C-alpha positions as CSV (number, residue, x, y, z in Angstrom):
1,M,-57.8,-218.6,128.7
2,S,-59.0,-215.4,130.3
3,G,-62.5,-214.8,131.5
4,A,-62.9,-212.3,128.7
5,S,-62.0,-215.0,126.1
6,S,-64.3,-217.4,127.8
7,L,-67.1,-214.8,127.5
8,V,-66.5,-214.3,123.8
9,Q,-66.3,-218.1,123.2
10,S,-69.5,-218.5,125.1
11,L,-71.2,-216.0,122.9
12,E,-69.9,-217.8,119.8
13,S,-71.2,-221.1,121.3
14,A,-74.6,-219.5,121.8
15,G,-74.7,-218.7,118.0
16,V,-74.2,-214.9,118.2
17,D,-73.1,-213.4,114.9
18,V,-73.8,-209.7,115.7
19,M,-73.7,-207.5,118.8
20,F,-74.0,-203.8,119.5
21,G,-72.0,-201.9,122.1
22,I,-69.4,-199.4,123.3
23,P,-66.2,-200.2,125.1
24,G,-65.4,-198.7,128.5
25,G,-63.1,-199.4,131.4
26,A,-64.8,-202.3,133.2
27,I,-65.7,-204.2,130.0
28,L,-62.5,-203.3,128.1
29,P,-60.8,-206.7,128.7
30,A,-63.5,-208.3,126.5
31,Y,-62.6,-206.2,123.5
32,D,-59.4,-207.9,122.6
33,P,-61.0,-211.3,122.1
34,I,-64.0,-209.5,120.5
35,F,-61.6,-208.0,118.0
36,D,-60.3,-211.5,117.1
37,S,-63.7,-213.1,117.1
38,K,-66.0,-214.0,114.2
39,I,-68.8,-212.1,115.9
40,R,-69.4,-208.7,114.2
41,H,-69.3,-205.9,116.8
42,I,-71.2,-202.8,115.7
43,L,-70.0,-199.7,117.5
44,V,-72.8,-197.3,118.4
45,R,-72.7,-193.8,119.7
46,H,-74.7,-194.4,122.9
47,E,-75.5,-197.5,125.0
48,Q,-79.2,-196.8,124.7
49,G,-78.7,-197.1,120.9
50,A,-77.0,-200.4,121.4
51,G,-80.0,-201.8,123.3
52,H,-82.5,-200.5,120.8
53,A,-80.4,-201.8,117.9
54,A,-80.2,-205.2,119.5
55,T,-84.0,-205.1,120.0
56,G,-84.5,-204.2,116.3
57,Y,-82.2,-207.0,115.3
58,A,-84.2,-209.5,117.5
59,Q,-87.5,-208.3,116.1
60,V,-86.4,-208.7,112.5
61,T,-84.5,-211.9,112.7
62,G,-86.2,-213.8,115.5
63,R,-82.9,-214.4,117.1
64,V,-81.5,-213.1,120.4
65,G,-80.3,-209.5,120.3
66,V,-77.0,-208.9,122.2
67,C,-75.8,-205.5,123.5
68,I,-72.7,-204.8,125.5
69,A,-71.8,-201.9,127.8
70,T,-69.4,-200.9,130.5
71,S,-70.2,-200.3,134.2
72,G,-72.0,-197.4,135.8
73,P,-73.4,-195.0,133.3
74,G,-72.7,-197.4,130.5
75,A,-74.9,-200.0,132.1
76,T,-77.6,-197.6,133.3
77,N,-77.9,-196.3,129.7
78,L,-79.3,-199.7,128.9
79,V,-82.2,-199.4,131.3
80,T,-84.7,-197.9,128.7
81,P,-84.1,-200.6,126.0
82,L,-84.2,-203.4,128.6
83,A,-87.6,-202.1,129.9
84,D,-88.8,-201.7,126.3
85,A,-87.7,-205.3,125.5
86,A,-89.6,-206.6,128.6
87,M,-92.8,-204.8,127.6
88,D,-92.5,-206.0,124.0
89,S,-91.4,-209.6,124.9
90,V,-88.1,-209.3,122.9
91,P,-85.3,-211.9,123.6
92,L,-82.3,-209.7,124.6
93,V,-79.1,-210.5,126.4
94,A,-77.2,-207.5,127.8
95,I,-73.6,-208.0,128.8
96,T,-72.2,-205.3,131.2
97,G,-68.9,-204.8,132.8
98,Q,-68.8,-204.2,136.6
99,V,-66.1,-202.8,138.9
100,P,-63.6,-205.4,140.3
101,S,-65.3,-207.7,142.8
102,A,-63.3,-206.4,145.7
103,A,-64.7,-202.9,145.0
104,I,-68.3,-203.9,144.7
105,G,-70.4,-202.1,147.3
106,T,-67.8,-199.4,148.0
107,D,-69.3,-196.8,145.6
108,A,-66.2,-197.2,143.4
109,F,-65.6,-195.2,140.3
110,Q,-68.5,-195.9,137.8
111,E,-70.1,-198.5,140.0
112,A,-73.8,-199.0,139.8
113,D,-76.0,-201.8,141.1
114,I,-77.3,-202.7,137.6
115,R,-78.7,-206.0,138.9
116,G,-80.9,-204.2,141.4
117,I,-81.8,-201.5,139.0
118,T,-83.0,-203.9,136.2
119,M,-84.5,-206.6,138.4
120,P,-88.1,-205.4,137.9
121,F,-88.0,-205.7,134.1
122,T,-85.5,-208.5,133.3
123,K,-86.6,-212.1,133.2
124,H,-83.4,-212.8,135.2
125,N,-80.0,-211.3,135.7
126,Y,-76.6,-212.4,136.9
127,L,-73.6,-210.9,138.7
128,I,-70.5,-212.9,137.9
129,T,-67.4,-212.6,140.0
130,D,-65.9,-216.1,139.2
131,P,-64.7,-216.5,135.6
132,A,-65.6,-220.3,135.8
133,E,-69.3,-219.3,135.9
134,I,-69.3,-217.3,132.7
135,P,-70.2,-220.1,130.2
136,R,-73.0,-221.4,132.4
137,A,-74.4,-217.9,132.9
138,I,-74.3,-217.1,129.2
139,A,-76.0,-220.4,128.3
140,E,-78.7,-219.9,130.8
141,A,-79.2,-216.3,129.8
142,F,-79.9,-217.3,126.2
143,H,-82.2,-220.2,127.3
144,I,-84.2,-217.9,129.6
145,A,-84.4,-215.1,127.0
146,T,-85.8,-217.3,124.3
147,T,-88.1,-219.7,126.1
148,G,-91.6,-219.2,127.5
149,R,-92.5,-215.5,127.1
150,P,-89.3,-214.0,125.5
151,G,-87.6,-211.2,127.3
152,P,-84.4,-209.5,128.4
153,V,-81.7,-211.1,130.6
154,L,-78.7,-209.1,132.0
155,V,-75.3,-210.6,132.7
156,D,-73.0,-208.3,134.8
157,I,-69.4,-209.4,135.0
158,A,-66.8,-208.0,137.4
159,K,-63.7,-206.7,135.7
160,D,-61.3,-209.1,137.6
161,A,-63.5,-212.0,136.5
162,L,-62.7,-211.0,132.9
163,Q,-59.0,-210.7,133.6
164,K,-58.5,-213.9,135.6
165,Q,-57.5,-217.2,134.0
166,T,-60.1,-220.0,133.7
167,V,-60.9,-223.2,131.8
168,F,-63.7,-222.9,129.2
169,N,-66.5,-225.4,129.8
170,W,-69.7,-224.9,127.7
171,P,-72.7,-226.8,129.3
172,A,-74.1,-229.6,127.2
173,S,-77.6,-228.7,128.2
174,V,-79.5,-226.2,130.3
175,S,-82.1,-227.3,132.9
176,L,-83.4,-224.9,135.5
177,K,-85.6,-226.5,138.1
178,G,-87.4,-223.4,139.0
179,Y,-88.0,-222.4,135.4
180,Q,-90.2,-224.7,133.3
181,P,-92.5,-222.7,131.0
182,T,-95.7,-224.5,129.9
183,V,-95.6,-225.0,126.1
184,Q,-98.3,-227.7,125.6
185,P,-101.8,-226.4,126.6
186,N,-103.8,-228.5,129.0
187,A,-106.4,-230.8,127.3
188,Q,-109.2,-229.7,129.6
189,S,-108.5,-226.0,128.9
190,I,-108.7,-226.7,125.1
191,S,-112.0,-228.6,125.6
192,D,-113.4,-225.7,127.6
193,A,-112.2,-223.2,125.0
194,A,-113.8,-225.2,122.2
195,A,-117.1,-225.3,124.1
196,L,-117.0,-221.5,124.6
197,I,-116.4,-220.9,120.9
198,T,-119.2,-223.3,119.9
199,Q,-121.7,-221.5,122.2
200,S,-120.8,-218.0,120.8
201,H,-122.7,-216.1,118.1
202,R,-120.3,-213.1,117.6
203,P,-116.8,-214.3,118.3
204,V,-113.9,-211.9,117.6
205,F,-110.2,-212.7,117.5
206,Y,-108.3,-210.2,119.6
207,V,-104.7,-210.9,118.6
208,G,-101.5,-209.6,120.3
209,G,-97.8,-209.8,119.8
210,G,-97.7,-213.4,121.2
211,I,-98.9,-214.6,117.8
212,M,-95.7,-213.2,116.2
213,K,-93.4,-214.6,118.9
214,A,-95.0,-218.1,118.4
215,N,-94.7,-217.9,114.6
216,A,-98.4,-218.8,114.5
217,S,-99.6,-216.6,111.5
218,K,-100.5,-219.7,109.4
219,E,-102.5,-221.3,112.2
220,L,-104.3,-218.0,113.0
221,R,-105.4,-217.6,109.4
222,E,-106.6,-221.2,109.3
223,I,-108.8,-220.9,112.5
224,A,-110.1,-217.5,111.6
225,E,-111.3,-218.7,108.2
226,L,-112.7,-221.9,109.8
227,L,-114.8,-219.8,112.2
228,G,-115.4,-216.9,109.8
229,A,-114.8,-214.6,112.7
230,P,-113.4,-211.0,112.5
231,V,-109.7,-210.5,113.5
232,V,-108.3,-207.5,115.2
233,T,-104.5,-207.2,115.6
234,T,-102.7,-205.0,118.1
235,L,-99.7,-202.9,117.1
236,M,-97.4,-205.7,118.1
237,A,-99.4,-208.2,116.0
238,L,-99.5,-206.2,112.8
239,G,-98.4,-208.4,109.9
240,S,-99.6,-211.6,111.6
241,F,-102.8,-211.6,109.6
242,P,-103.1,-210.3,106.0
243,H,-104.2,-206.7,106.1
244,S,-106.2,-207.2,102.9
245,H,-108.1,-210.2,104.2
246,P,-111.9,-209.6,104.4
247,L,-111.9,-210.8,108.0
248,H,-109.3,-208.3,109.1
249,M,-110.7,-205.3,110.9
250,G,-107.4,-203.6,111.6
251,M,-105.9,-202.4,114.8
252,P,-108.0,-201.9,118.0
253,G,-108.0,-199.1,120.6
254,M,-107.4,-195.4,120.7
255,H,-105.2,-195.4,117.6
256,G,-107.2,-198.2,115.8
257,T,-110.0,-198.4,113.3
258,V,-113.7,-197.9,113.9
259,A,-114.3,-201.4,112.5
260,A,-111.9,-203.0,115.0
261,V,-113.3,-201.2,118.0
262,T,-116.9,-201.8,117.0
263,A,-116.2,-205.5,116.4
264,L,-114.8,-205.8,119.9
265,Q,-117.6,-203.8,121.6
266,K,-120.3,-205.9,119.9
267,A,-118.6,-209.3,120.4
268,D,-120.1,-212.0,122.7
269,L,-116.7,-213.7,122.9
270,L,-113.2,-212.4,122.6
271,I,-110.7,-215.1,121.5
272,T,-107.7,-213.4,123.0
273,L,-104.4,-214.8,121.7
274,G,-101.1,-213.5,123.1
275,A,-102.6,-210.1,124.0
276,R,-102.7,-208.4,127.4
277,F,-105.7,-206.1,127.5
278,D,-103.5,-203.0,127.4
279,D,-105.1,-199.7,128.3
280,R,-104.4,-198.3,124.8
281,V,-106.7,-201.0,123.5
282,T,-109.4,-201.2,126.2
283,G,-109.8,-197.7,127.4
284,K,-111.9,-197.9,130.6
285,L,-111.9,-201.6,131.3
286,S,-115.4,-201.7,132.7
287,T,-116.9,-200.5,129.4
288,F,-114.6,-202.6,127.1
289,A,-116.5,-205.4,125.3
290,P,-119.1,-205.4,128.1
291,N,-121.1,-208.3,126.8
292,A,-118.2,-210.5,125.8
293,K,-117.0,-213.6,127.5
294,I,-113.2,-214.0,127.5
295,L,-111.1,-216.9,126.2
296,H,-107.6,-215.8,127.1
297,A,-104.6,-217.9,125.7
298,D,-101.0,-216.8,126.6
299,I,-97.7,-218.5,127.4
300,D,-97.3,-216.2,130.4
301,P,-99.7,-217.2,133.2
302,A,-99.2,-213.9,134.8
303,E,-101.1,-212.2,132.0
304,I,-104.2,-214.3,132.5
305,G,-106.8,-212.4,134.5
306,K,-104.3,-209.5,135.1
307,N,-106.6,-206.8,133.6
308,R,-109.7,-208.7,132.6
309,H,-111.2,-211.9,134.1
310,A,-110.9,-214.9,131.8
311,D,-113.9,-217.2,131.6
312,V,-111.5,-219.8,130.1
313,A,-107.8,-219.6,130.4
314,V,-105.3,-221.5,128.2
315,V,-101.7,-221.4,129.2
316,G,-99.2,-222.5,126.6
317,D,-97.5,-221.7,123.3
318,I,-100.0,-219.9,121.0
319,R,-99.2,-222.0,118.0
320,E,-99.7,-225.2,120.0
321,T,-102.9,-223.7,121.4
322,I,-104.4,-222.8,118.0
323,S,-103.3,-226.1,116.5
324,A,-105.1,-227.9,119.3
325,L,-108.2,-225.8,118.8
326,I,-108.5,-226.2,115.0
327,P,-109.8,-229.8,115.1
328,T,-112.4,-228.8,117.6
329,S,-113.6,-225.7,115.9
330,G,-116.3,-225.1,113.3
331,S,-118.7,-222.3,112.4
332,P,-120.3,-220.8,115.5
333,P,-124.1,-220.7,115.8
334,P,-125.7,-218.0,113.6
335,G,-126.8,-214.9,115.4
């Protein structure tokens, strides 16, 4: 089959049912097999709209959002939604056409180094010039986008790789030696976290979007009710904890509620779950929750200590972390 057919069969094998895009010269070979595929292609009016629609699809369904664009301006129009997906930890796979491999680096018509452009805000990206590499790249892209901290991955495919003949070979499994996200939290970290909670008098749950990505709403409610501690939810975490619950203080920060801000400022411990101490929440960091110790749990180790020193750090999936904490937790000391 052609590389283009291999691309579409790879997307089918990855479980894609909907994608958003616009045809153009470099990606055009893919559109014949797309037309014959069971995948629903939604034609948008601008590539940026394709990226944002894919992000919305991913946020609502919990599945990977897929967008497709041609080379040059088609690909660069995806920059904003890719950066947005990175900031909001959204699993996104972007497929872009590229000029023929022999023309790469010559400033050919509608050529852009979309790999270089998007490298700072994609989890990983690929440039494919050999059609035999398409299935492996697509399988890895979906694996990377959905594991660890979710995020965007870009697969750029040269036009001649789409046109050449190849043999489809979908990998039975994906194992990347340099990419092994920590899912299960370290037992010593859990023990240290439990001790910090036990010692606190005014703990407050500071909950970010990681709680949604981990599908940990049930566990969050259980541990919050167990401790009887207030819960504040960032914009990305709204809906993770019942808004009508008596422990819910609302959203923190400059657009938040007085109750949420006050709870954080008067806390002696912030139980930070999948949040990143964003400046919209903290304001001036040196005056944010000045008397609080920090328990910071996140699946992305790069977030730990990035903006605020963590007295106890727990790296791992948030649902696994809370599940490990629940048996060790009880009501904190009165105070």
